[in-house]
Structures are given as structure tokens and as C-alpha cells.
A tleap script that builds the chain and sets N, CA, C and O, in Angstrom:
source leaprc.protein.ff14SB
mol = sequence {
  NMET LYS LYS ASP SER ARG LEU GLU ARG ALA
  GLY VAL SER GLY PHE ASN GLN PRO LYS ARG
  THR PRO ASN HIE PRO THR LYS SER HIE VAL
  VAL VAL ALA LYS GLU GLY ASP LYS VAL LYS
  THR ILE ARG PHE GLY GLN GLN GLY VAL THR
  GLY ASP LYS GLN PRO THR LYS ARG GLN ALA
  SER PHE LYS ALA ARG HIE ALA GLN ASN ILE
  ALA LYS GLY LYS MET SER ALA ALA TYR TRP
  ALA ASP LYS VAL LYS TRP MET MET VAL ILE
  GLY VAL VAL SER GLY THR GLU ILE MET HIE
  SER LEU PRO THR CILE
}
set mol.1.N position { 4.169 6.755 -21.925 }
set mol.1.CA position { 3.799 8.042 -22.495 }
set mol.1.C position { 4.736 8.365 -23.666 }
set mol.1.O position { 5.954 8.231 -23.543 }
set mol.2.N position { 4.175 8.785 -24.784 }
set mol.2.CA position { 4.940 9.078 -25.985 }
set mol.2.C position { 5.664 10.422 -25.839 }
set mol.2.O position { 5.095 11.391 -25.336 }
set mol.3.N position { 6.918 10.467 -26.282 }
set mol.3.CA position { 7.711 11.688 -26.229 }
set mol.3.C position { 7.189 12.679 -27.268 }
set mol.3.O position { 6.881 12.297 -28.397 }
set mol.4.N position { 7.090 13.939 -26.888 }
set mol.4.CA position { 6.592 14.990 -27.771 }
set mol.4.C position { 7.523 15.132 -28.981 }
set mol.4.O position { 8.740 15.194 -28.813 }
set mol.5.N position { 6.973 15.184 -30.181 }
set mol.5.CA position { 7.770 15.256 -31.409 }
set mol.5.C position { 8.577 16.549 -31.492 }
set mol.5.O position { 9.612 16.585 -32.156 }
set mol.6.N position { 8.120 17.606 -30.830 }
set mol.6.CA position { 8.853 18.876 -30.855 }
set mol.6.C position { 10.198 18.754 -30.138 }
set mol.6.O position { 11.168 19.413 -30.515 }
set mol.7.N position { 10.254 17.909 -29.105 }
set mol.7.CA position { 11.514 17.693 -28.394 }
set mol.7.C position { 12.531 17.033 -29.309 }
set mol.7.O position { 13.697 17.426 -29.356 }
set mol.8.N position { 12.070 16.024 -30.034 }
set mol.8.CA position { 12.954 15.301 -30.950 }
set mol.8.C position { 13.414 16.197 -32.094 }
set mol.8.O position { 14.587 16.188 -32.467 }
set mol.9.N position { 12.494 16.961 -32.642 }
set mol.9.CA position { 12.825 17.842 -33.770 }
set mol.9.C position { 13.845 18.913 -33.377 }
set mol.9.O position { 14.746 19.240 -34.150 }
set mol.10.N position { 13.687 19.457 -32.155 }
set mol.10.CA position { 14.619 20.488 -31.683 }
set mol.10.C position { 15.922 19.882 -31.174 }
set mol.10.O position { 16.931 20.577 -31.049 }
set mol.11.N position { 15.897 18.582 -30.881 }
set mol.11.CA position { 17.103 17.906 -30.412 }
set mol.11.C position { 17.425 18.167 -28.951 }
set mol.11.O position { 18.587 18.108 -28.549 }
set mol.12.N position { 16.397 18.458 -28.147 }
set mol.12.CA position { 16.614 18.711 -26.720 }
set mol.12.C position { 16.154 17.519 -25.897 }
set mol.12.O position { 15.362 16.698 -26.359 }
set mol.13.N position { 16.659 17.435 -24.674 }
set mol.13.CA position { 16.369 16.273 -23.830 }
set mol.13.C position { 15.037 16.370 -23.113 }
set mol.13.O position { 14.489 15.346 -22.706 }
set mol.14.N position { 14.503 17.564 -22.947 }
set mol.14.CA position { 13.227 17.716 -22.254 }
set mol.14.C position { 12.731 19.143 -22.365 }
set mol.14.O position { 13.398 20.007 -22.934 }
set mol.15.N position { 11.549 19.377 -21.813 }
set mol.15.CA position { 10.982 20.721 -21.826 }
set mol.15.C position { 11.833 21.644 -20.958 }
set mol.15.O position { 12.378 21.224 -19.937 }
set mol.16.N position { 11.939 22.907 -21.376 }
set mol.16.CA position { 12.670 23.943 -20.642 }
set mol.16.C position { 14.141 23.585 -20.428 }
set mol.16.O position { 14.735 23.960 -19.417 }
set mol.17.N position { 14.726 22.858 -21.385 }
set mol.17.CA position { 16.140 22.484 -21.351 }
set mol.17.C position { 16.832 23.097 -22.578 }
set mol.17.O position { 16.837 22.483 -23.645 }
set mol.18.N position { 17.417 24.300 -22.443 }
set mol.18.CA position { 18.040 24.949 -23.598 }
set mol.18.C position { 19.255 24.179 -24.106 }
set mol.18.O position { 19.949 23.503 -23.346 }
set mol.19.N position { 19.493 24.301 -25.408 }
set mol.19.CA position { 20.615 23.604 -26.041 }
set mol.19.C position { 21.248 24.534 -27.073 }
set mol.19.O position { 20.549 25.260 -27.780 }
set mol.20.N position { 22.585 24.503 -27.154 }
set mol.20.CA position { 23.291 25.285 -28.170 }
set mol.20.C position { 23.017 24.699 -29.549 }
set mol.20.O position { 22.882 23.485 -29.704 }
set mol.21.N position { 22.937 25.572 -30.543 }
set mol.21.CA position { 22.744 25.132 -31.927 }
set mol.21.C position { 23.831 25.762 -32.797 }
set mol.21.O position { 23.562 26.717 -33.525 }
set mol.22.N position { 25.056 25.236 -32.731 }
set mol.22.CA position { 26.174 25.847 -33.456 }
set mol.22.C position { 26.030 25.812 -34.978 }
set mol.22.O position { 26.661 26.610 -35.670 }
set mol.23.N position { 25.215 24.907 -35.507 }
set mol.23.CA position { 25.065 24.814 -36.959 }
set mol.23.C position { 23.876 25.606 -37.500 }
set mol.23.O position { 23.653 25.628 -38.710 }
set mol.24.N position { 23.108 26.259 -36.618 }
set mol.24.CA position { 21.985 27.068 -37.092 }
set mol.24.C position { 22.546 28.365 -37.673 }
set mol.24.O position { 23.470 28.941 -37.099 }
set mol.25.N position { 22.006 28.840 -38.806 }
set mol.25.CA position { 22.591 30.016 -39.459 }
set mol.25.C position { 22.482 31.319 -38.665 }
set mol.25.O position { 23.350 32.181 -38.801 }
set mol.26.N position { 21.442 31.490 -37.840 }
set mol.26.CA position { 21.273 32.780 -37.169 }
set mol.26.C position { 21.123 32.703 -35.656 }
set mol.26.O position { 21.539 33.636 -34.969 }
set mol.27.N position { 20.556 31.652 -35.113 }
set mol.27.CA position { 20.274 31.582 -33.680 }
set mol.27.C position { 21.209 30.608 -32.970 }
set mol.27.O position { 21.522 29.539 -33.493 }
set mol.28.N position { 21.653 30.992 -31.768 }
set mol.28.CA position { 22.664 30.207 -31.068 }
set mol.28.C position { 22.100 29.118 -30.158 }
set mol.28.O position { 22.820 28.186 -29.801 }
set mol.29.N position { 20.821 29.220 -29.774 }
set mol.29.CA position { 20.236 28.248 -28.855 }
set mol.29.C position { 18.793 27.929 -29.257 }
set mol.29.O position { 18.150 28.686 -29.984 }
set mol.30.N position { 18.305 26.786 -28.762 }
set mol.30.CA position { 16.908 26.403 -28.948 }
set mol.30.C position { 16.413 25.809 -27.642 }
set mol.30.O position { 17.174 25.184 -26.904 }
set mol.31.N position { 15.140 26.007 -27.364 }
set mol.31.CA position { 14.503 25.405 -26.185 }
set mol.31.C position { 13.048 25.119 -26.551 }
set mol.31.O position { 12.416 25.894 -27.270 }
set mol.32.N position { 12.526 24.004 -26.052 }
set mol.32.CA position { 11.095 23.731 -26.182 }
set mol.32.C position { 10.499 24.111 -24.832 }
set mol.32.O position { 10.600 23.367 -23.857 }
set mol.33.N position { 9.876 25.289 -24.799 }
set mol.33.CA position { 9.343 25.841 -23.560 }
set mol.33.C position { 7.958 25.289 -23.283 }
set mol.33.O position { 7.138 25.132 -24.188 }
set mol.34.N position { 7.714 25.002 -22.021 }
set mol.34.CA position { 6.398 24.505 -21.618 }
set mol.34.C position { 5.979 25.224 -20.351 }
set mol.34.O position { 6.709 25.251 -19.360 }
set mol.35.N position { 4.796 25.803 -20.401 }
set mol.35.CA position { 4.224 26.481 -19.248 }
set mol.35.C position { 2.758 26.081 -19.188 }
set mol.35.O position { 1.955 26.518 -20.013 }
set mol.36.N position { 2.414 25.256 -18.220 }
set mol.36.CA position { 1.063 24.715 -18.163 }
set mol.36.C position { 0.842 23.775 -19.329 }
set mol.36.O position { 1.620 22.842 -19.531 }
set mol.37.N position { -0.221 24.011 -20.109 }
set mol.37.CA position { -0.515 23.185 -21.282 }
set mol.37.C position { 0.100 23.742 -22.568 }
set mol.37.O position { 0.068 23.087 -23.610 }
set mol.38.N position { 0.660 24.953 -22.490 }
set mol.38.CA position { 1.225 25.580 -23.680 }
set mol.38.C position { 2.654 25.092 -23.922 }
set mol.38.O position { 3.473 25.053 -23.003 }
set mol.39.N position { 2.940 24.722 -25.168 }
set mol.39.CA position { 4.276 24.270 -25.569 }
set mol.39.C position { 4.689 25.076 -26.799 }
set mol.39.O position { 3.897 25.263 -27.723 }
set mol.40.N position { 5.937 25.551 -26.803 }
set mol.40.CA position { 6.400 26.416 -27.887 }
set mol.40.C position { 7.893 26.200 -28.102 }
set mol.40.O position { 8.655 26.174 -27.136 }
set mol.41.N position { 8.321 26.046 -29.352 }
set mol.41.CA position { 9.744 25.952 -29.675 }
set mol.41.C position { 10.270 27.371 -29.871 }
set mol.41.O position { 9.736 28.138 -30.673 }
set mol.42.N position { 11.316 27.706 -29.134 }
set mol.42.CA position { 11.871 29.061 -29.180 }
set mol.42.C position { 13.345 28.984 -29.552 }
set mol.42.O position { 14.113 28.261 -28.917 }
set mol.43.N position { 13.737 29.724 -30.575 }
set mol.43.CA position { 15.147 29.884 -30.935 }
set mol.43.C position { 15.531 31.283 -30.479 }
set mol.43.O position { 14.790 32.243 -30.692 }
set mol.44.N position { 16.700 31.390 -29.849 }
set mol.44.CA position { 17.097 32.688 -29.311 }
set mol.44.C position { 18.609 32.844 -29.349 }
set mol.44.O position { 19.344 31.868 -29.501 }
set mol.45.N position { 19.059 34.078 -29.210 }
set mol.45.CA position { 20.482 34.394 -29.163 }
set mol.45.C position { 21.099 34.538 -30.533 }
set mol.45.O position { 20.893 33.701 -31.412 }
set mol.46.N position { 21.859 35.607 -30.711 }
set mol.46.CA position { 22.538 35.829 -31.981 }
set mol.46.C position { 23.741 34.903 -32.075 }
set mol.46.O position { 24.543 34.822 -31.144 }
set mol.47.N position { 23.864 34.215 -33.185 }
set mol.47.CA position { 24.964 33.275 -33.394 }
set mol.47.C position { 26.302 34.022 -33.331 }
set mol.47.O position { 26.463 35.066 -33.962 }
set mol.48.N position { 27.236 33.494 -32.585 }
set mol.48.CA position { 28.569 34.066 -32.514 }
set mol.48.C position { 28.751 35.198 -31.523 }
set mol.48.O position { 29.855 35.726 -31.390 }
set mol.49.N position { 27.694 35.582 -30.823 }
set mol.49.CA position { 27.782 36.677 -29.853 }
set mol.49.C position { 27.614 36.101 -28.458 }
set mol.49.O position { 26.701 35.314 -28.209 }
set mol.50.N position { 28.497 36.494 -27.546 }
set mol.50.CA position { 28.388 36.010 -26.173 }
set mol.50.C position { 27.846 37.106 -25.279 }
set mol.50.O position { 28.064 38.292 -25.525 }
set mol.51.N position { 27.140 36.699 -24.242 }
set mol.51.CA position { 26.693 37.639 -23.229 }
set mol.51.C position { 27.807 37.820 -22.215 }
set mol.51.O position { 28.673 36.956 -22.077 }
set mol.52.N position { 27.787 38.935 -21.509 }
set mol.52.CA position { 28.805 39.193 -20.492 }
set mol.52.C position { 28.472 38.418 -19.230 }
set mol.52.O position { 27.331 38.446 -18.767 }
set mol.53.N position { 29.448 37.731 -18.673 }
set mol.53.CA position { 29.243 36.928 -17.467 }
set mol.53.C position { 29.469 37.742 -16.195 }
set mol.53.O position { 29.174 37.269 -15.097 }
set mol.54.N position { 29.983 38.948 -16.334 }
set mol.54.CA position { 30.177 39.847 -15.194 }
set mol.54.C position { 29.358 41.116 -15.458 }
set mol.54.O position { 29.102 41.444 -16.617 }
set mol.55.N position { 28.948 41.824 -14.422 }
set mol.55.CA position { 28.144 43.039 -14.626 }
set mol.55.C position { 28.877 44.084 -15.472 }
set mol.55.O position { 29.985 44.504 -15.137 }
set mol.56.N position { 28.249 44.490 -16.561 }
set mol.56.CA position { 28.807 45.525 -17.433 }
set mol.56.C position { 27.671 46.436 -17.867 }
set mol.56.O position { 26.499 46.122 -17.657 }
set mol.57.N position { 28.020 47.567 -18.474 }
set mol.57.CA position { 26.997 48.464 -19.005 }
set mol.57.C position { 26.211 47.775 -20.125 }
set mol.57.O position { 25.008 47.983 -20.279 }
set mol.58.N position { 26.920 46.951 -20.900 }
set mol.58.CA position { 26.277 46.225 -21.997 }
set mol.58.C position { 25.208 45.279 -21.456 }
set mol.58.O position { 24.116 45.182 -22.016 }
set mol.59.N position { 25.525 44.587 -20.370 }
set mol.59.CA position { 24.573 43.663 -19.748 }
set mol.59.C position { 23.384 44.434 -19.173 }
set mol.59.O position { 22.235 44.024 -19.343 }
set mol.60.N position { 23.656 45.539 -18.499 }
set mol.60.CA position { 22.581 46.356 -17.922 }
set mol.60.C position { 21.666 46.895 -19.019 }
set mol.60.O position { 20.449 46.952 -18.846 }
set mol.61.N position { 22.258 47.290 -20.151 }
set mol.61.CA position { 21.467 47.798 -21.275 }
set mol.61.C position { 20.565 46.710 -21.847 }
set mol.61.O position { 19.400 46.965 -22.154 }
set mol.62.N position { 21.104 45.488 -21.994 }
set mol.62.CA position { 20.298 44.379 -22.497 }
set mol.62.C position { 19.115 44.125 -21.578 }
set mol.62.O position { 17.980 44.001 -22.037 }
set mol.63.N position { 19.383 44.048 -20.275 }
set mol.63.CA position { 18.332 43.750 -19.304 }
set mol.63.C position { 17.281 44.855 -19.265 }
set mol.63.O position { 16.089 44.568 -19.148 }
set mol.64.N position { 17.706 46.111 -19.361 }
set mol.64.CA position { 16.756 47.224 -19.352 }
set mol.64.C position { 15.916 47.245 -20.633 }
set mol.64.O position { 14.705 47.463 -20.591 }
set mol.65.N position { 16.573 47.018 -21.759 }
set mol.65.CA position { 15.896 47.058 -23.059 }
set mol.65.C position { 14.863 45.947 -23.191 }
set mol.65.O position { 13.825 46.138 -23.825 }
set mol.66.N position { 15.140 44.781 -22.595 }
set mol.66.CA position { 14.260 43.633 -22.746 }
set mol.66.C position { 13.477 43.283 -21.479 }
set mol.66.O position { 12.892 42.203 -21.393 }
set mol.67.N position { 13.464 44.176 -20.508 }
set mol.67.CA position { 12.850 43.886 -19.206 }
set mol.67.C position { 11.401 43.412 -19.318 }
set mol.67.O position { 11.015 42.451 -18.652 }
set mol.68.N position { 10.599 44.071 -20.150 }
set mol.68.CA position { 9.191 43.676 -20.279 }
set mol.68.C position { 9.060 42.267 -20.857 }
set mol.68.O position { 8.218 41.490 -20.407 }
set mol.69.N position { 9.878 41.936 -21.839 }
set mol.69.CA position { 9.803 40.608 -22.442 }
set mol.69.C position { 10.383 39.535 -21.516 }
set mol.69.O position { 9.884 38.410 -21.497 }
set mol.70.N position { 11.422 39.863 -20.753 }
set mol.70.CA position { 11.981 38.919 -19.791 }
set mol.70.C position { 10.929 38.577 -18.743 }
set mol.70.O position { 10.805 37.428 -18.320 }
set mol.71.N position { 10.175 39.588 -18.332 }
set mol.71.CA position { 9.141 39.398 -17.309 }
set mol.71.C position { 7.998 38.506 -17.784 }
set mol.71.O position { 7.244 37.990 -16.959 }
set mol.72.N position { 7.854 38.313 -19.090 }
set mol.72.CA position { 6.781 37.456 -19.614 }
set mol.72.C position { 7.001 35.996 -19.257 }
set mol.72.O position { 6.059 35.204 -19.287 }
set mol.73.N position { 8.234 35.628 -18.918 }
set mol.73.CA position { 8.506 34.273 -18.457 }
set mol.73.C position { 8.991 33.332 -19.534 }
set mol.73.O position { 9.502 33.758 -20.570 }
set mol.74.N position { 8.825 32.040 -19.278 }
set mol.74.CA position { 9.414 30.974 -20.092 }
set mol.74.C position { 8.972 30.947 -21.547 }
set mol.74.O position { 9.629 30.310 -22.370 }
set mol.75.N position { 7.895 31.610 -21.881 }
set mol.75.CA position { 7.398 31.561 -23.252 }
set mol.75.C position { 7.984 32.680 -24.132 }
set mol.75.O position { 7.524 32.884 -25.256 }
set mol.76.N position { 8.993 33.402 -23.630 }
set mol.76.CA position { 9.600 34.462 -24.436 }
set mol.76.C position { 11.085 34.188 -24.670 }
set mol.76.O position { 11.768 33.646 -23.801 }
set mol.77.N position { 11.569 34.560 -25.832 }
set mol.77.CA position { 12.977 34.375 -26.182 }
set mol.77.C position { 13.869 35.222 -25.278 }
set mol.77.O position { 14.974 34.805 -24.930 }
set mol.78.N position { 13.396 36.414 -24.897 }
set mol.78.CA position { 14.192 37.295 -24.034 }
set mol.78.C position { 14.461 36.646 -22.676 }
set mol.78.O position { 15.549 36.803 -22.121 }
set mol.79.N position { 13.495 35.930 -22.145 }
set mol.79.CA position { 13.665 35.223 -20.868 }
set mol.79.C position { 14.815 34.225 -20.976 }
set mol.79.O position { 15.686 34.174 -20.108 }
set mol.80.N position { 14.811 33.436 -22.044 }
set mol.80.CA position { 15.832 32.402 -22.216 }
set mol.80.C position { 17.198 33.006 -22.520 }
set mol.80.O position { 18.212 32.494 -22.047 }
set mol.81.N position { 17.244 34.093 -23.305 }
set mol.81.CA position { 18.521 34.759 -23.581 }
set mol.81.C position { 19.103 35.310 -22.284 }
set mol.81.O position { 20.306 35.202 -22.044 }
set mol.82.N position { 18.255 35.898 -21.451 }
set mol.82.CA position { 18.704 36.430 -20.169 }
set mol.82.C position { 19.228 35.312 -19.283 }
set mol.82.O position { 20.264 35.457 -18.634 }
set mol.83.N position { 18.516 34.209 -19.257 }
set mol.83.CA position { 18.881 33.095 -18.384 }
set mol.83.C position { 20.140 32.364 -18.864 }
set mol.83.O position { 20.980 31.983 -18.049 }
set mol.84.N position { 20.275 32.168 -20.171 }
set mol.84.CA position { 21.371 31.358 -20.705 }
set mol.84.C position { 22.591 32.192 -21.093 }
set mol.84.O position { 23.713 31.853 -20.716 }
set mol.85.N position { 22.390 33.268 -21.835 }
set mol.85.CA position { 23.529 34.015 -22.376 }
set mol.85.C position { 24.048 35.105 -21.436 }
set mol.85.O position { 25.201 35.521 -21.559 }
set mol.86.N position { 23.219 35.575 -20.499 }
set mol.86.CA position { 23.621 36.683 -19.635 }
set mol.86.C position { 23.728 36.267 -18.170 }
set mol.86.O position { 23.719 37.121 -17.283 }
set mol.87.N position { 23.830 34.965 -17.910 }
set mol.87.CA position { 23.943 34.455 -16.544 }
set mol.87.C position { 25.308 34.824 -15.974 }
set mol.87.O position { 26.327 34.675 -16.649 }
set mol.88.N position { 25.331 35.305 -14.736 }
set mol.88.CA position { 26.581 35.731 -14.122 }
set mol.88.C position { 27.280 34.554 -13.440 }
set mol.88.O position { 26.645 33.789 -12.713 }
set mol.89.N position { 28.573 34.411 -13.671 }
set mol.89.CA position { 29.364 33.378 -13.004 }
set mol.89.C position { 29.771 33.924 -11.635 }
set mol.89.O position { 30.427 34.962 -11.546 }
set mol.90.N position { 29.374 33.210 -10.553 }
set mol.90.CA position { 29.718 33.691 -9.212 }
set mol.90.C position { 30.811 32.862 -8.556 }
set mol.90.O position { 31.303 33.222 -7.486 }
set mol.91.N position { 31.196 31.758 -9.181 }
set mol.91.CA position { 32.271 30.955 -8.617 }
set mol.91.C position { 32.412 29.633 -9.332 }
set mol.91.O position { 31.585 29.276 -10.172 }
set mol.92.N position { 33.461 28.906 -8.996 }
set mol.92.CA position { 33.693 27.593 -9.578 }
set mol.92.C position { 33.950 26.612 -8.432 }
set mol.92.O position { 34.807 26.850 -7.581 }
set mol.93.N position { 33.198 25.508 -8.421 }
set mol.93.CA position { 33.362 24.478 -7.405 }
set mol.93.C position { 33.622 23.155 -8.113 }
set mol.93.O position { 32.797 22.704 -8.909 }
set mol.94.N position { 34.741 22.541 -7.835 }
set mol.94.CA position { 35.112 21.252 -8.432 }
set mol.94.C position { 35.003 21.262 -9.952 }
set mol.94.O position { 34.531 20.293 -10.546 }
set mol.95.N position { 35.435 22.346 -10.583 }
set mol.95.CA position { 35.424 22.430 -12.036 }
set mol.95.C position { 34.063 22.770 -12.630 }
set mol.95.O position { 33.936 22.852 -13.852 }
set mol.96.N position { 33.042 22.970 -11.798 }
set mol.96.CA position { 31.699 23.306 -12.279 }
set mol.96.C position { 31.405 24.759 -11.947 }
set mol.96.O position { 31.549 25.185 -10.801 }
set mol.97.N position { 30.993 25.512 -12.949 }
set mol.97.CA position { 30.655 26.916 -12.721 }
set mol.97.C position { 29.346 27.038 -11.968 }
set mol.97.O position { 28.383 26.332 -12.267 }
set mol.98.N position { 29.309 27.930 -10.994 }
set mol.98.CA position { 28.079 28.248 -10.272 }
set mol.98.C position { 27.539 29.514 -10.900 }
set mol.98.O position { 28.218 30.541 -10.926 }
set mol.99.N position { 26.316 29.443 -11.408 }
set mol.99.CA position { 25.760 30.576 -12.140 }
set mol.99.C position { 24.677 31.253 -11.313 }
set mol.99.O position { 24.017 30.624 -10.487 }
set mol.100.N position { 24.508 32.554 -11.555 }
set mol.100.CA position { 23.454 33.320 -10.899 }
set mol.100.C position { 23.015 34.405 -11.845 }
set mol.100.O position { 23.844 35.108 -12.423 }
set mol.101.N position { 21.724 34.546 -12.006 }
set mol.101.CA position { 21.204 35.599 -12.863 }
set mol.101.C position { 21.038 36.862 -12.044 }
set mol.101.O position { 20.495 36.830 -10.940 }
set mol.102.N position { 21.508 37.980 -12.590 }
set mol.102.CA position { 21.329 39.245 -11.903 }
set mol.102.C position { 19.871 39.652 -11.996 }
set mol.102.O position { 19.213 39.364 -12.996 }
set mol.103.N position { 19.357 40.317 -10.973 }
set mol.103.CA position { 17.964 40.764 -11.062 }
set mol.103.C position { 17.818 41.791 -12.171 }
set mol.103.O position { 18.733 42.574 -12.428 }
set mol.104.N position { 16.670 41.784 -12.825 }
set mol.104.CA position { 16.438 42.741 -13.901 }
set mol.104.C position { 16.225 44.115 -13.291 }
set mol.104.O position { 15.694 44.249 -12.188 }
set mol.105.N position { 16.644 45.121 -14.017 }
set mol.105.CA position { 16.559 46.495 -13.527 }
set mol.105.C position { 15.199 47.066 -13.840 }
set mol.105.O position { 14.922 48.219 -13.509 }
savepdb mol mol.pdb
quit
């Protein structure tokens, strides 16, 4: 089976596998999202800005402001920003961070 050209162009290893893009002028991450037969390249996240890894008012505001778009699922940039940039660190095991996304408000 031939590899999808969108994966190669975005430089990701597979569908629904986000990757940092430090050399992109405005967006910090890219993902080639696939849901059923639909495939879409999504760039998300403001370059140089980090999400809070612990619960803060800033994190709650982001989740509340983007709740409708996060709920749309894998085909929205808000979903990926919530999953990648706002994931909460709940612990470290053998040098690997264990991540957990807080439920949307």
C-alpha cells in the first residue's frame, strides 16, 4: 500500500500523530488527521507559547473558550491543541511523563 503524500509533506510518521514544527513561522505543531475516510492536514498552536501542564485559570479559560471546537473531535485544531499543548502531567515513571487530559468544562 502506497504511503499518503500528505504524511510525507507534513513530515509525520502516521495519521493522528502530532509533530512539533519549530521552523514554521506561526504554528507550533502539525498533524495529518484521519477520521473515517476524511483526511485533513491541521496546523495548530501558537509558536513559542506553551500550554499549562497543571490546572490554572488560563487553562480553564482555554478549555471553556474552545469547548465547542474541542468537542468536534480529531478534525479540529482545537482538539489537537487541547490534547497536545494543554495535557496535564500526572507523574513521571522511569523518566517518561504520564499525561492526562483534563475533562473539558
